[in-house]
N, C-alpha and C positions, 0 to 999 in steps of 0.2 A: 724553746724559753727567749734565746735570742728575739726570735718570732714576733712574740707576743709582747714582750716589749719592747719593740721597734713600733710595732702599731701601736701602741699608747702614747710611746713620743708622737705621731704623725697626729692620732689624734687629737692631741692638746695641739701641739701646732696647729691645724686648722680651724680650730675655734678662738686661737687667739686673735683680737683684732689690729687691723694696719695700723703699724705706727706713723704716726703724725699727720693723723688724719683727725678731724672734729676732738669729739672728747675725749681718745687717748692722746692726742694732741696736748689737751689740757691737765691731764695726769703727766704726761711729760713734763710738760713745764713746771709746775709743782714739784715734780721731782729733782729737777734739777736748780731750787732756787737754794740758796746761802739761808735766805733771811726770808721775811714777813709771806711766809707760805696761809694759805686762805685755812680756814678752821676747817676740819674733819667733814663737819654736818655740811658746812657748803658746800665741799671738793665731791663729797657722794651725791649729794642734789645733782650738782651737776652732772654728775658721770654715772646717770642711774642706768642707762642702759650697755653701759662698761665694763663697770666696776665689776660684774657681778660672771662675768666671760673668764675675766683675770685672777680673779680669788673668789671663787664659788663659793665656798665654806667661810669667809671671813664676818658674815653678818648670822653665821647661829648662835646660837646660846650654849655656854658650858652644860 
């Protein structure tokens, strides 16, 4: 059981984008802001290729 758990964690970590580069940097910068955030639609448009890697189920309908 522990081996399967470790394999899932490792697979998730491998697909995670590297921090501080390109679109990931944009998301980090917005997350660190206290005010004047970009609108969500604009942020998703700018980070279109990275967002599904971070939250694959975010855009699914209920």
